[in-house]
C-alpha positions in Angstrom: 165.2 82.9 80.1 164.5 81.6 83.6 161.9 79.2 82.1 164.2 78.1 79.1 166.7 77.3 81.5 164.3 75.1 83.9 163.4 73.2 80.5 166.7 72.2 79.9 168.1 71.6 83.7 167.5 68.5 85.8 164.5 68.2 88.3 165.3 70.6 91.3 162.3 72.2 93.0 163.3 75.4 94.9 160.6 76.0 97.4 159.8 78.9 99.4 159.2 79.1 103.2 155.2 79.4 102.2 155.6 76.1 100.6 157.4 74.3 103.4 154.9 75.7 105.8 152.1 74.3 103.5 153.8 70.6 103.5 154.5 70.5 107.1 150.9 71.8 107.8 149.8 68.8 105.9 151.9 66.2 107.5 151.0 67.7 111.1 147.0 67.2 110.1 147.8 63.4 108.6 149.7 62.6 111.9 146.6 64.1 114.0 144.1 62.2 112.1 146.0 58.7 112.8 145.7 60.0 116.5 142.2 60.8 116.1 141.2 57.6 114.7 143.1 55.5 117.2 140.7 56.4 119.5 138.3 54.5 117.7 140.2 51.4 117.6 139.0 48.9 120.2 139.0 45.6 118.1 140.6 44.0 115.1 137.6 44.7 113.0 137.8 48.5 113.9 141.5 48.4 112.9 141.3 46.4 109.6 137.7 47.3 108.3 136.8 50.6 110.3 134.0 48.5 112.3 132.1 48.3 108.8 130.5 52.0 109.9 131.6 54.3 106.9 129.1 56.1 104.7 129.3 55.6 101.2 130.2 59.3 100.2 133.5 58.6 102.7 134.3 55.3 100.9 133.5 56.3 97.5 136.0 58.9 97.8 138.6 56.9 99.7 138.2 54.4 96.8 139.3 56.6 94.2 141.8 58.3 96.2 143.6 54.8 97.1 144.0 54.6 93.6 145.4 58.0 93.1 148.9 56.6 93.8 152.1 56.6 91.9 150.9 54.7 89.4 147.9 57.2 88.6 149.4 60.3 89.1 153.3 59.9 87.8 152.5 56.6 85.9 149.3 57.8 83.8 151.2 61.0 83.1 154.3 59.2 82.0 151.8 57.3 79.4 150.6 60.6 78.4 153.9 61.5 77.3 154.6 58.4 76.0 151.5 57.3 74.2 149.5 60.0 74.2 145.2 60.2 74.7 145.5 56.2 74.2 145.8 56.8 78.0 142.4 57.3 78.0 141.8 53.7 77.7 143.1 53.0 81.2 140.2 55.1 82.5 137.2 54.7 79.8 137.3 50.8 79.2 140.3 50.0 81.6 138.3 51.2 85.1 135.1 52.7 85.1 133.0 49.6 83.4 134.7 47.2 85.8 133.9 49.6 88.7 130.1 49.5 87.6 130.6 45.5 87.5 131.9 45.6 91.1 129.1 47.7 92.4 126.1 46.1 90.8 127.3 42.2 90.5 130.2 41.5 92.7 129.5 43.6 95.8 126.5 41.7 97.1 128.3 38.5 96.8 131.4 40.1 98.9 129.4 42.0 101.4 126.6 39.4 101.7 128.6 36.6 102.6 130.4 39.0 105.3 134.0 37.9 104.4 136.6 40.3 105.6 138.7 40.1 102.6 138.7 39.0 99.0 140.9 36.1 99.6 138.7 35.2 102.8 136.0 34.6 99.5 138.3 32.3 97.9 138.3 30.2 101.0 134.4 30.4 101.6 134.0 29.4 97.5 137.0 26.9 96.8 138.3 25.7 100.2 141.9 26.3 101.9 144.5 25.5 99.2 143.4 28.1 96.7 142.8 30.7 99.9 146.4 30.2 101.0 147.9 30.6 97.6 145.8 33.7 97.0 146.6 35.2 100.1 150.4 34.8 99.8 150.3 36.0 96.1 148.1 39.2 97.3 150.9 39.7 100.0 153.7 39.7 97.6 152.2 41.7 95.0 151.1 44.1 97.5 154.4 44.8 98.8 155.8 45.2 95.4 153.2 47.9 94.3 153.6 49.7 98.0 157.4 50.2 96.9 156.2 51.9 93.4 154.3 54.3 95.8 157.1 55.0 98.1 159.7 55.0 95.2 157.2 58.1 93.5 157.4 60.1 96.8 161.0 59.8 97.1 161.5 61.4 93.6 159.3 64.5 94.7 161.3 64.6 98.0 164.7 64.1 96.4 163.7 67.0 93.9 162.6 69.4 96.7 165.6 68.7 99.1 168.2 67.5 96.9 168.4 64.3 99.6 169.8 60.8 98.2 167.2 58.6 97.2 167.6 56.1 100.0 167.0 58.8 102.6 164.0 60.2 100.6 162.6 56.4 100.4 162.8 55.7 104.5 161.6 59.4 105.5 158.4 58.9 103.2 157.9 55.3 104.6 158.3 56.8 108.3 155.5 59.0 107.5 153.0 56.4 106.4 154.1 53.9 108.7 153.2 56.4 111.7 149.4 57.1 110.9 148.4 53.3 109.3 149.9 51.9 112.8 148.2 54.5 114.8 144.7 54.3 113.5 144.3 51.4 110.9 141.8 51.5 108.0 140.1 54.6 109.2 143.2 56.4 109.3 143.7 55.5 106.0 140.5 56.4 104.5 139.7 59.7 106.5 143.3 60.7 105.2 142.6 59.3 101.8 139.6 61.6 101.6 141.5 64.4 102.5 144.2 63.7 100.2 141.8 63.3 97.5 140.9 67.4 97.8 144.9 68.0 98.2 145.6 66.2 95.0 143.0 68.0 92.7 144.5 71.2 94.4 147.7 70.4 93.4 147.3 69.3 90.0 144.4 71.6 88.7 146.8 74.5 89.0 149.5 73.0 87.2 147.4 71.8 84.3 145.8 75.2 83.7 149.1 77.2 83.9 150.5 74.4 81.7 148.1 74.7 79.2 148.4 78.6 79.3 152.1 78.3 78.6 151.6 76.4 75.3 148.8 78.5 74.0 145.7 76.6 75.2 144.4 73.3 73.8 144.7 74.3 70.2 148.5 75.3 70.7 149.1 72.1 72.5 147.4 69.8 70.0 149.4 71.8 67.1 152.8 71.2 69.2 151.9 67.5 69.6 151.0 66.8 66.1 154.3 68.7 65.0 156.4 66.7 67.3 154.5 63.4 68.1 152.1 63.0 65.4 148.3 63.0 65.1 147.8 59.7 66.4 149.2 60.9 69.8 145.8 62.7 69.9 143.6 59.8 69.2 142.6 56.9 71.1 141.5 54.3 68.6 143.5 54.9 65.5 146.2 52.3 64.3 144.2 49.8 66.4 143.3 47.4 63.4 144.0 43.9 63.3 147.0 43.5 61.1 147.6 47.2 60.8 148.9 48.2 64.5 150.4 51.7 64.2 149.3 53.1 67.5 151.6 53.9 70.2 150.5 51.0 72.6 151.5 48.7 70.0 148.3 46.6 70.4 145.3 45.9 68.2 141.7 46.8 69.1 140.9 43.2 70.2 144.1 43.0 72.6 143.0 46.4 74.1 139.2 45.3 74.5 140.3 42.1 76.0 143.5 42.4 77.7 143.0 46.0 79.1 139.1 46.5 79.0 138.2 43.0 80.4 140.9 40.8 82.1 143.3 43.6 83.7 140.6 46.0 84.4 138.0 43.6 86.0 140.9 41.7 87.4 142.1 44.8 89.2 138.5 46.3 90.1 136.8 43.5 91.4 139.3 41.4 92.8 142.1 43.6 94.4 141.5 44.0 97.8 143.5 46.9 98.1 140.7 48.8 96.3 137.8 46.4 97.4 138.6 47.2 101.3 137.1 50.6 101.0 133.6 49.2 100.1 134.1 46.2 102.8 134.3 49.1 105.2 130.9 50.5 104.1 127.9 50.4 106.7 125.4 48.8 104.9 124.8 46.6 101.5 123.7 50.0 99.9 126.8 51.7 101.0 128.8 49.1 100.0 127.1 49.0 96.4 127.3 52.5 95.9 130.9 53.0 97.1 132.7 52.1 93.7 129.6 53.7 91.9 130.3 56.8 93.6 134.3 56.8 92.7 133.4 56.0 88.9 132.0 59.5 88.7 135.5 61.4 89.5 137.5 58.9 88.1 136.1 59.8 84.7 137.5 63.3 85.0 140.9 62.5 86.3 142.6 62.3 82.7 142.2 66.0 82.6 144.6 66.4 85.5 147.0 63.7 84.7 146.9 62.5 81.3 146.7 66.1 79.7 149.9 67.2 81.9 151.6 64.4 80.4 150.8 65.4 76.8 152.3 69.1 77.9 155.4 67.5 78.9 155.8 65.5 75.5 155.2 69.2 73.7 157.7 71.2 76.0 160.4 68.6 77.1 159.7 65.7 74.8 163.8 66.1 73.5 164.9 65.4 76.8 162.9 62.0 77.1 164.5 60.9 73.7 167.8 61.6 75.0 167.4 60.0 78.4 167.8 63.0 80.2 164.6 62.7 81.6 162.2 59.3 82.1 158.8 59.4 81.6 158.3 59.1 85.1 159.3 62.8 85.6 156.9 64.5 83.6 154.7 66.3 86.4 157.7 66.9 88.8 159.3 68.3 85.6 156.4 70.6 84.8 155.9 71.8 88.4 159.4 72.8 88.5 159.0 74.8 85.3 155.6 76.4 85.9 154.6 76.8 89.3 155.5 80.1 91.7 156.2 79.9 95.4 152.9 79.3 97.3 151.3 77.3 94.4 154.1 75.2 94.3 154.1 74.2 97.8 150.3 72.9 97.0 151.3 70.9 94.1 154.0 69.2 96.0 151.8 68.8 99.0 149.3 67.2 96.2 151.7 64.9 95.0 153.1 63.9 98.4 149.5 63.0 99.4 148.9 60.8 96.4 151.6 58.8 96.9 150.9 58.4 100.7 147.3 57.5 99.5 148.6 54.8 97.4 150.9 53.3 99.7 148.6 53.6 102.8 146.1 51.4 100.6 148.5 48.8 99.9 149.7 48.6 103.7 146.5 48.7 105.1 145.3 45.9 102.7 148.4 44.0 103.2 148.4 43.9 106.9 144.6 42.6 106.9 145.1 40.2 104.5 148.1 38.6 106.4 146.6 38.7 109.9 143.3 37.2 108.8 144.0 35.0 106.2 147.4 33.8 107.2 148.1 34.5 110.7 144.7 33.8 112.0 143.7 31.0 109.5 146.7 28.7 109.6 149.4 29.9 112.2 147.5 31.2 115.3 144.0 30.2 115.1 141.6 30.8 118.0 143.5 33.7 120.0 141.9 36.6 121.7 141.1 39.6 119.5 143.6 41.9 121.0 146.4 39.3 119.7 145.4 40.3 116.2 145.1 43.9 116.6 148.6 43.6 117.9 149.4 41.4 114.9 148.2 43.8 112.5 150.2 46.6 114.0 153.4 44.9 113.6 152.5 43.5 110.3 152.0 46.9 109.3 155.5 47.7 110.0 156.7 44.7 108.3 154.8 45.6 105.4 156.4 49.4 105.2 159.9 47.9 105.7 159.6 45.2 103.0 158.1 48.1 101.0 161.4 50.2 101.2 163.1 47.4 99.5 160.8 47.1 96.6 160.9 50.6 96.2 164.4 50.1 94.8 163.0 47.7 92.3 160.4 50.2 91.2 163.2 52.7 90.8 164.7 50.3 87.8 161.7 50.8 85.7 161.5 53.6 83.0 157.6 53.7 83.3 156.0 52.6 86.4 152.9 52.5 84.9 153.8 49.5 82.7 155.6 47.9 85.6 152.5 48.1 87.4 150.5 46.6 84.5 153.0 43.6 84.6 152.2 42.7 87.7 148.5 42.8 87.5 149.0 40.7 84.5 150.5 38.1 87.0 148.4 38.2 90.0 145.0 40.1 89.3 144.4 38.7 85.8 144.2 34.9 86.8 142.3 35.7 90.0 139.7 37.4 88.3 139.5 34.3 86.0 138.9 31.8 88.9 136.4 34.5 90.6 134.1 34.9 87.4 134.2 31.1 86.6 133.5 30.2 90.4 130.5 32.7 90.5 128.9 31.6 87.6 129.7 28.0 87.2 128.4 25.7 90.4 130.6 22.4 89.3 133.9 24.2 89.5 136.0 22.5 92.2 138.9 23.4 94.8 141.5 21.5 92.6 140.1 23.2 89.4 140.5 26.9 91.1 144.1 25.8 92.6 145.5 24.8 89.3 143.9 27.1 87.2 145.2 29.7 89.3 148.5 28.9 89.7 149.1 28.0 86.1 147.1 31.6 85.3 150.2 33.0 87.5 153.0 31.1 85.5 151.9 31.6 81.9 151.9 35.4 81.8 155.4 35.1 84.0 156.7 33.2 81.2 155.6 35.6 78.6 157.0 38.3 80.1 160.5 36.3 80.5 160.3 35.5 76.9 159.7 39.2 75.9 162.6 40.2 77.9 164.8 37.8 76.1 163.3 38.7 72.5 161.4 42.2 72.4 160.4 41.4 69.1 157.8 39.2 70.4 155.6 42.4 71.2 155.8 45.7 69.8 156.0 47.4 73.3 156.2 46.4 76.8 152.6 48.0 77.4 151.2 45.4 74.6 153.1 42.5 76.2 151.1 43.4 79.6 147.7 43.1 77.7 148.7 39.8 75.7 149.9 38.2 78.9 146.8 39.0 81.1 144.8 37.3 77.9 147.0 34.2 78.0 146.5 34.1 81.9 142.7 34.4 81.6 142.3 31.7 78.9 144.9 29.3 80.9 142.9 29.7 83.9 139.6 28.9 82.2 141.0 26.0 80.4 142.8 24.3 83.1 140.0 25.0 85.8 137.5 23.5 83.4 139.5 20.4 82.5 140.5 19.7 86.2 137.0 20.5 87.4 135.3 17.8 85.1 137.4 15.1 86.7 137.4 16.2 90.4 134.2 16.3 92.8 132.5 19.5 93.2 131.2 20.9 96.7 127.8 20.2 97.4 125.2 22.9 96.1 123.9 23.3 99.9 127.4 24.8 100.3 127.4 27.5 97.7 124.5 29.5 98.9 125.2 33.4 98.4 128.5 32.2 96.9 127.6 31.5 93.3 125.0 33.2 91.1 121.4 31.7 91.4 121.9 29.5 94.3 120.5 31.3 97.6 119.4 34.6 98.1 121.6 37.6 99.1 119.8 40.2 101.4 120.3 43.4 99.1 118.4 45.6 101.9 121.0 44.4 104.5 121.3 47.1 107.2 119.1 49.6 104.9 118.1 52.9 106.2 115.2 55.3 104.9 117.1 57.2 102.8 118.9 54.4 101.0 115.8 54.4 98.7 116.1 57.7 97.4 116.2 57.7 93.7 119.6 59.3 93.2 121.1 56.7 95.4 119.9 54.2 92.9 123.1 51.7 92.2 121.5 50.7 88.7 121.2 54.8 87.9 124.7 55.6 89.0 125.9 53.0 87.0 124.5 54.0 83.9 125.2 57.5 84.2 129.1 56.5 84.7 128.7 54.2 81.6 127.2 56.8 79.2 129.6 59.5 80.3 132.4 56.9 79.2 131.3 56.8 75.7 130.7 60.6 75.7 134.2 61.2 76.9 135.5 58.9 74.1 133.8 60.8 71.2 136.3 63.8 71.0 139.4 61.7 70.7 138.4 59.0 68.5 
């Protein structure tokens, strides 16, 4: 009777004293790590890039943990409930191939050029105008995304304590602000490694208990077939061109090009929030292995995120349909229904850890780009290093405060994953187009990059507005993000090529290490003896990850 009642009531988590002790201990450890990391921060490079001293296994786990924020935990579970196993596309073609590409192809350019951020690479390759636009666009997008993580954290605190949403958001922001301001990127990375294991400890029991309650995998699939239909358990069914019946509302070409290529590569190879972890690695080998190490656990995250979404669709699908719950509530609702005291504390701590990891990643990359790429470059150049260290700490405060504001924007989204993908189509898709063309084509000019990038932001924005005005333009909001990304990419290529053909390119002597085939990149920079071990080969790690992608698709075709 109690379980039946919890399935029909709103979300309110009833924690015992054991659960609260676990949460308090976790927050205590987080702040202690911040104070510990503070002792290592002597320069701005220590604060923003951990002094480029981190080993690959730490940066690799931090890389995947930084992505395990609200969009991953709540957003992908929401997608699991809403569109089913088609959510696997976000992992198997929407993440891992791009992570492999980053490790094998892009990181040598980034790390070899010694840039401190992705926008700074834009400066080196194209000059000041594209760099400034990129830095501003990144700063805007990052505080918007920080708000998503903050809002998600507030959902859980609100469910635990019954606090009003605004108070939960402010308290959540305070904890993130404390440990990032204290220890900078090192504090974020060390916490992200711990948070990775805390997240697993919270979500694995939820998945196991949830599956047990619905009769195992066979019971879940049978329930989904009856309530949602068999397509909810398939990935590629209903994606034929001219015959689109899948829940995403896009054909296979849009999924492959929009999600698998433009959105995915745009996010994983040019989004400094992620790439910053690899920038902090101790040498070239560690930097290249960072996303490749991260790709392996990334492949298995769907089993503890998407599967709970499916369980929620089977158990409380009627509440999603009538508006009692939003899809974002899938995991908090299951936690309320299934987990007893003790285990409940672990799960809630895991959720809070994930949101803090996501927001910390946003804030730590925001303060780096604003300080180095805007403040130092254009406002206060040639100041003592301590000035930039102090500025970085104050910018962290500003980033968190603005994130509080954008959290209320995120609260208006029914599915925060779709909201996130919309932002990616605006900001990441055009940046990837500019980068990939600039890396492969030495003739591309500063003006080509600038106007291609600007119009690449404008066109998906117009596409999104048109969809809001006329929802019949696309089958779903998710499909709109994929088509918007394709439109952005094509716009950049056409405009950048056209403008570059009538403007003057940089001299080839200025492009060494910035364009494929020009100059040499030292692939053994900073190498240590163990880097040559066969199991540390980037090519081997990348191949294993891609083979696993194919293998994990097969059961759900």
